[in-house]
N, C-alpha and C positions, 0 to 999 in steps of 0.2 A: 651501631647496631639495629640498632630496632625502625631504623629506616630498612635497612636490607628485608631484613622479615618481612614489612609490608608491599614489599617491591616482588619478595617470592609470592606472598600469597593471594593481591593482589590479580591477577591474569585469570585466577582458576575462579575468583568467583565475580569478575569482570564476565569471565567464557559462561559463566550458569547465567549470568540475569541478561547479559545478551542474546543467547540462546531463545530465550524465556518472550526476550521485545520483538526477537526475531522473526519469530512466529504472530505476535504482536502485531505489528509495522502490515510482515507480509496479507496479512486478513484482510487487515484495514484496507493497503496496496488492491488489492485482490476486489474488495466492496467496493472500490474507488470507481475502479476499471468501467466496471460491470454497471456502474450505474450511470457513467458516463457515453462509456457505449451504449448503454439504452435507449439513454435522451440522444444521441449522433442520429443512430435508427429512426427515431421520430422524428425529427431534424426535417431527416434527406426523404423520408416518406411524402412532408408538408411540399416539404420543395417541386418535388415533382408531382403531390396529386397538384399545386397550385400551376407547375406549367402547362398542365393537361384539363385546369380549368376547373376543378373537380368543386376549389375551392372558393 
């Protein structure tokens, strides 16, 4: 009987904690994606400038 009650309560708690952790995961993903995008853009600029003999 206690297992049945535990299973009924578990999804509610998991839903609350997963939404909070999902927001945190989304924020981490956005920051990593922006950092990677800036790095790729900087690399592309360096490659293009080296092709034109600036560096």
